[in-house]
VEXPADREN-939290 format. One record per residue: residue in one letter; x, y, z of N, C-alpha, C, O, CB in turn. Coordinates in steps of 0.001 Angstrom, whole numbers, plus 500000, padded with zeros to 6 digits. Atoms other than C-alpha are relative to their C-alpha. Glycine has a CB too. Example, Ala and Ser with C-alpha at 12.3 -4.5 7.8 and 13.67 -1.06 7.14 Angstrom:
# residues 2
a500890498810500000512300495500507800500900501200500000501936501181500665499008500027501246/s499180498810499940513670498940507140499230501090500730499739502198500899500414500462498585/
# end
This chain:
# residues 195
m500847498811500000500000500000500000500880501236500000501543501535500993499043500007501220/r499137498828500104501750503114498800499163501254500221498941502049499308500716500048498618/n500760498809499653499698505710500603500392500462501390500988499715502165498485499732499922/a499641499440498702500107507972503594499123501203500283498658501888499371501495500390500047/t500654498793499524498361510623505637500908500650501026501338500010501986498596499692500602/i499135499248499092500422513295507364499265501271500413498639501939499589501380500337499329/t500572498742499510499199516143509542501113500842500610502105500332501130498868499739501046/r499026499048499438501081519236510628499205501143500613498321501716499977501017500531498898/q500677498893499335499940521808513151501031500906500644501901500456501391498992499485501052/t499131498992499399501727525014514091499110501137500494497886501078500376501083500520498976/a500755498826499582500702528341515546499447500769498802498589501637498961500876500914500845/e500400499271501205500244529517511935499052499221499100498214499817498423501215500380499217/t500794500808500924498624526589510094499615498658500608500225498183501566500767499778498706/r500339501404499782496871523254510333499828499370498628499015499827497825498697499835500883/v499981500615501316497491520951507378499850498494500135500484497875500990501295500352499250/a500118501454500102496385517400506567500110499635498524499402500189497683498645499478500621/v499766500430501377497624515668503408499904498480499943500489497776500767501391500493499481/t500076501427500278496705512224502086500403499775498556499931500469497655498576499440500277/v499581500357501358498407510660499065499832498503499777499969497700500699501467500418499750/n500000501377500472497940507433497133500793499994498706500333500505497685498535499439499796/l499114499959501157500816506886494726499471499189498832499876499416497692501363499503500381/d500534500857501050498859504278492769498566500374499657497735499511499371500072498539500421/g501348499515500241495801506423492218499730500295498544500400499784497646499750501221500806/t500425499619501346494112507931489204500087501513499794499644502030498768498569499517499740/g499930498543500086494839511606489886498793500690500592498544501863500313500155500419498577/a501152499399499321491720512171491982500505501009501030501596500851501579499111498905500681/y499545498960499082491880515258494190498840500639500738497703500682500267500780501063499249/e500915499198499187490151517194496928500866500946500803501323500612501896499085499107500936/n499053499059499412492186520261497772499293501278500433498609501923499638501120500325499007/a500635498805499453491015523088500014500956500651500985501093500205502124498645499657500684/t499025499298499160493607525506501386499555501414500349500186502081501169501344500051499302/g500405498613499835491672528766501283500697500942499037500430502144499038500261500440501400/v499264499210500990493997529962498510499605499448498631500112498409498209501579499932500232/g500619500533501204492086529568495251500973499594498909500873498486498382499070500993499458/f499060500334501067494933529693492743500867498810500395501155497948499565500883501210499663/f499173501106499521497042527346494874499223498685499937499782497659499550500483500270501442/d500820501202500124494170524844495061499984499518498557500096498320498298498568500266500489/h500006500335501421494010524960491257501313499331499598501307498380498816499764501261499151/m498696500587500306497746524188491075500143498607500623500692497702499994501124500917500499/l499963501320499361497438521301493561499137499001499227499491497828499114499522500095501466/d500835500858500841494610519910491418500795499526498783500730498355498411498720500750499553/q499180500368501162496976519983488422501080499002500396501356498053499661500642501250499370/l498949500900499519499712518299490452499462498581500148500117497619499749500567500497501343/a500607501322499828497377515431491345499650499376498660500045498246498370498748500095500871/r500493500549501273495792514998487917501122499509499100501015498449498484499191501046499263/h498943500333500955499054514952485989501048499050500568501830498480499807500672501256499532/s499106501004499406501030512817488453499304498653500160499965497638500380500512500482501360/l500829501174499697498174510274488808500115499588501461499849498438501811500393498830499105/i499980500226498555498705510572492560498715500572500568498442501764500422501264500653500677/d501194499489499328495432510807494449500461500898501135501350500535501904499087498834500530/l499522498995499054495761513885496630498831500685500681497922501199500030500884501035499293/t500946499225499211493689515341499427500803500926500902501661500480501664499049499074500833/v499340499001499156494863518557501078498927500854500651498122501487499968500996500883499175/h500862499093499250492922520331503799500908500859500870501686500342501671498934499218500867/a499123499100499248494602523392505259499234501232500433498405501764499695501225500403499161/t500451498706499525493677526357507373501233500730500509502111500139501137498895499865501116/g498820499245499600496135529130508000499697501459500220498556501905500101501077499861498971/d500125498578499667496741532740508873499943500846498728500805501690498481501179500454500892/l500141499299501279495506534037505525499729501481500177499861502252499227498890499381499189/h500171498568499747494685537363507166501344500731499965501392501950499805499314500224501357/i498657499413500127498464537920507155500414499954498532500594500988497890501045499241500899/d499802500234501435499223536421503735499939498494499771499626497731500686501373500603499491/d500124501421500354499341533065501911501267499199500262501275497978500104499626499868498550/h498681500635499946503000532312502629500029498760500891500449497691500448501025500994500491/h499902501123499067502685530081505706499189498804499528499627497661499661499534500424501386/t500856501096500470499847528045504218500650499267498834500710498038498835498619500534499584/v499394500617501179501586527428500886501249499216500392501429498076499962500348501072498946/e498768500680499592504925526566502495499701498757500829500325497715500627500895500953500794/d500288501143499126503399524277505121499312498866499255499481497701499615499134500439501167/v500537501065500860501406522397502488501153499301499283501151498075499178498977500574498966/g498838500603500641504694521840500639500771499087500944501186497993500561500916501079499474/i499323500819498989506329520562503828499241498701500228499828497620500203500139500774501327/t500813501164499652503459518206504624499879499044498827499919497828499016498613500435500462/l500068500858501178503124516916501067501318499263499792501320498079499455499650500823498755/g498707500671500105506848516195500950500124498860500992500615497787500643501125500991500216/q499961501049498976506575514220504188499081498843499639499422497684499874499607500570501365/a500936501052500399503551512316502856500577499155498862500437497932498866498654500614499574/l499375500752501089505398511365499661501093499084500529501201497931500112500577500955498949/t498936500810499405508360510148501698499424498781500707499927497669500545500827500838500984/a500622501107499275506108508028503913499399498973499042499542497769499254498920500527500946/a500645500914500944504193506556500959501023499208499186500756498067498809499084500778499062/l498974500683500783507404505667499086500724498922500791501290498001500202500998500998499485/g499310500998499184508809503690502012501472499942499669502136500976499596499376498630499810/d498561500139500276512247502276501200500337500193498518501502500111498131500484498628500456/k499847499664501424511729503058497476500423498826499131500876499020498003501002501100499848/r499663501170500825512347499515496292499032499886498827497821500050498979499970498703500848/g500804500285501170511134498833492786499483501192499228498743501015498261498883499202500396/i500479498821500729510506502425491683501014500413498930502166499979498947499740501176500975/h499090499479501024511984504196488669501017500975500595502163501021500147499203500691498888/r499178499048499262513420506895490997500187501325499270500074502378499898501340499396500282/y499757498780500771514127509428488218498798500333499121498062499446498689501262499848499136/g501032499580500929511709511473486155500339501356499414500987502180500060498641500042500688/h499812498690500620511795514364483725498880500225498997498298499278498467501396500107499310/f501058499679500953509326516184481519500157501437499534500419502335500333498603499781500627/d500089498666500577509231519165479177498530500260499711497903499509498964500881500139498700/l501425499746500156505782520734479317499751501352499345500221502387499816499298499934501351/a500377498785500713504402523266476848498577500374500378497685499526500392500131499813498466/m501341499478499776501432525432477755499944501389499374500417502367499953499640500042501534/d500079498743500738500717528145475212501395500624499869502276500020499258499027500983500701/d498710499317500120503614530623475511501085499418500900502270499692500712499828501455500315/a499053500484498983505235528752478406500544498615499649499822497751499152499324499958501378/l499351501307500115507704525878478210500869499830501229501787500615501465500846499874498674/v499295500235498741508986524441481481500524498571500022499816497629499665499072500265501218/r499370501317499863511381521551482060500165499691501481500631500527502255501381499949499263/a499785500477498636511376519557485286500741498672499942500403497798499144498649499851500767/a499271501257499861513842516827486205500202499760501482500547500678502227501372500029499230/l499886500256498568513939515080489552500548498610500278500500497710499440498650500167500675/d499433501243499488515572512314491545499492499833501424499703500702502270501578500006499945/l500489500293498647513905510739494585501151499397500799501090498251501243498762499024499968/s498697500444499502517383510476496049500101499973501519500984499312502066501070500886499456/g499839499801498565516753511358499692500928501163500309501157501495501473500527498737500647/r499089498855499836519127514285499113499311501239499425499357501470498216501391499741499286/p500770498858500500517038517453498889500872501092499412501877501503499991499164500575501105/f499305498882500636518182520121496490499052500585498965498417499841498218501365499548499344/l500831499333500989516300522681494413500857500918499152501558501785499673498866500788500674/v499435499063500963517664524342491290498812500628499296498024499929498659500996499295498979/w501205499292500446515138526991490250500389501091499016501090502038499372499228500605501207/s499733498994501013515341528952487026498671500364499323498432500044498159501052499484498955/v501323499595500454511842530398486665499843501476500322500098501909501446498866499142500669/d500111498552499843511155534084486154498593500442499621498211500403498451501057500735499136/f501359499544500253507628535402486518500009501475499601500646502290500270499112499779501241/p500006498598500424506936538630484619499161500913500876499298502134500799499509500093498602/t500825499191499100504400539784487232500158499497501426500427498313501630498510499963499572/p499860500431498609504537539722491044498790499230500519498880498562501549500240501193500876/k501215500669499539500983538369491324499265499345498847499345499792497703499083500988500709/i500981500611500893498546536032489599498677500157500736498395499404501669500338498461499655/g501155499620499190495270537520490744500508500543501323501252501523501351499034498792500222/a499538499589498677495839537837494498501171499151500494501657499357501606498857499923500995/f498974500963499590498489535080494592501387500533499673501644500949498544499777498638499312/d498619499551500201502153536051495049500771498942499216500864497793499648500696500286501363/t499301500972500835504176534402492281501248499430500686501658498315500367500387500641498680/e498817500515499308507214534051494585499674498768500839500574498017501213500604501084500887/l500399501157499195505214531451496525500084498690499221500092497618499827498588500192500516/v499825501229500778505535528975493656501336499366500365501414498163500615499926500285498469/r498698500539499589509220528618494460499988499524501444500562498480501756501087501050499818/e500055500398498589508509528493498196499364498623500156499827497808500953499217501035500821/f500643501307499941506170525553497652500955498892499567501090497879500254498751499986499125/f499120501055500506508664523581495580501255499845500855501797498744500951500392500292498558/q498881500123499063511510524382497992499611499123501182500373498244501585500451501387500494/a500476500801498871509454522942500861499767498553499585500123497633500321498710500596500572/l500251501353500494508373519932498778501296499230499813501405498084500249499232500048498686/a498720500658500238511939519126497706500714499686501312501242498589501495500887500873499116/t499287500187498735513377519596501192499398498866500821500122498006501323499985501291500811/h500635500974499116510826517486503032499626498704499292499257497723499938498772500603500616/g500193501233500754510355514954500236501312499329499641501313498260499030499217500279498747/g498695500566500337514096514331499911500209499905498501500719498904497998500154498630500624/i499992500013501464513914515273496234501059500959499474501114502115499892498609500376499440/t499176499116500806516631516645493996499123500448498844498685499626498039501327499293499501/l500962499481500963514532518916491788500595501175499236501048502156499825498704500423500704/h499565498923500881515552521047488826498790500462499192498108499650498566501170499535499059/v501108499431500768512973523373487267500546501170499191501097502125499738498819500456500938/d499482498976500903513869525467484230498888500492499077498226499702498405501187499451499173/q500925499366500936511643527896482352500773500305498723501740501065498742499362501304500607/l499346499765501275512641527844478697499361501166499244500037501917498542499955498739499152/h500739498900500617509941530242477484498843500360500921498462499575501789499485499617498567/g501197499629499271507033532159478942499803501495500085500728502243500401500044499426501369/l500365498593499932505246535490478808498913500263501034498818501368501568499544500480498644/n501168499851499136502179534900480989500248499270501316500534498072501314498721499459499303/s499670500592498695502650534285484730499122498792500337499607497799500881499859501049501094/h500894501139499728499594532027485015500463498772499220500541497679499779498529500349499631/h499550501122500812500813529845482149501317499426500515501499498209500536500153500432498551/i498707500465499486504338529676483592499803499185501271500383498108501416500941501192500271/a500236500717498748503091528653487036499335498654499741499737497635500302499136500841500945/e500717501253500261500699526058485671500890498996499279500849497803499580498737500268499171/a499063500899500679503325524626483330501012499417500978501422498265500843500728500739498875/t499060500480498983505676524359486305499392498861500814500023497816500980500414501150500931/f500644501052499210503212522357488417499760498745499160499952497628499640498670500507500577/k500274501156500851502284520129485486501282499261499620501299498031499580499262500439498740/a498731500641500344505908519490484482500539499194501176500987498061501000501030501048499565/v499550500733498815506854518533488045499111498787500227499605497718500586499995500913501248/a500922501120499824503742516348488244500344498851499074500392497697499499498568500448499758/r499686501057500970504641514454485080501336499322500314501476498111500148500033500579498580/a498723500578499599508232513985486250499828499114501231500426498042501321501026501108500280/l500253500774498783506990512777489642499281498690499665499582497638500229499164500827501003/r500713501214500431504613510341487955500974498934499515500871497769499898498992500334498884/a499024500951500521507516508729486099500882499432501113501198498242501117500868500668498936/a499057500415498963509733508604489190499394499034501008500074498111501456500525501206500720/v500602500840498957507256506992491610499437498696499452499130497785500221498903500763500707/e500568501224500570505986504363489174500907498811500238502131498934500290499751500170498507/r499254501238499815507007500776489740500659499599498677500063499697497605499070498866500520/d499242500482501153509657499445487379499908498479499988500453497833500884501498500481500050/p500183501457499994508707495871486381501309499228499919501348498052500280499115499594498854/r498699500676500071512376495049485767500782500121501302501833499500501457500824500571498855/m499283499760498746513356496220489272499148499630501210499324500209502282500430501464500093/s500911500365498921510686494546491415500768499598501257501556498652501244499080498859499557/g499353500305498724511858494575495033501447500430500088502107500168501094499920498552500258/v498593499605500038515220496057494048500103501500500260499323502291499729500650499629498633/l499761498591499728516527499338495396500714500633498809501735500102498374500828500179501295/p499366499405501172517378501687492484501224500835500367501279502037500105499001500857499250/s498764499330499590520813502529493874501069498950500292500749497841500721499760500904501248/t498913500892499618524231500930494318500470500235501417501328499508501916501153500158499058/k499584499659498642524550502543497768499432499046501047499982498895502137499579501412500325/g500668500873499034522193500071499421498933500704500809498249500072501615501006499408500928/a501034499229499282519937502846500747499761501307499258500667501854498629500423500279501488/l500342498698500552518127505946499534499375500836501095499003501985500858499044499868498788/
# end
């Protein structure tokens, strides 16, 4: 069973995340941040990971704590659901085109968190959503999911398209990485003996 539920509670947020790595991309995401919910929906649909996120946070201040803490909790849930990572592909990459935007994502479920981020939003906001929070989310996800993650924007004029292409590209890369490799059943995809 490759699923997990993780909860996180701080003075700023309460977050509950459930994942099923062998799902169909079903989702139920409610964070109080409309654009972010839309992005989480894309992450689920395109990764084929069933995802439920319920979060409440100090949105009267801003969206930062909620977005970051969802990233932390989702990273922890992915780690728990992956277990010892035997039999998975481990690596994934995807180039995703969305209208004017082209974003490349490459990742390694290595247990060694690292984010390389080369994405430049032309506007500071998408509606009421701060575009800088896209990076904050992926930084938290990579750190707490033990993911080496590279995200590169190759083209893009519209901030909404760039953000959505980013979430979809990472989702597609994640889908490839978490899938079971029929040639590696029960085998750890590393010569180190541990990930």
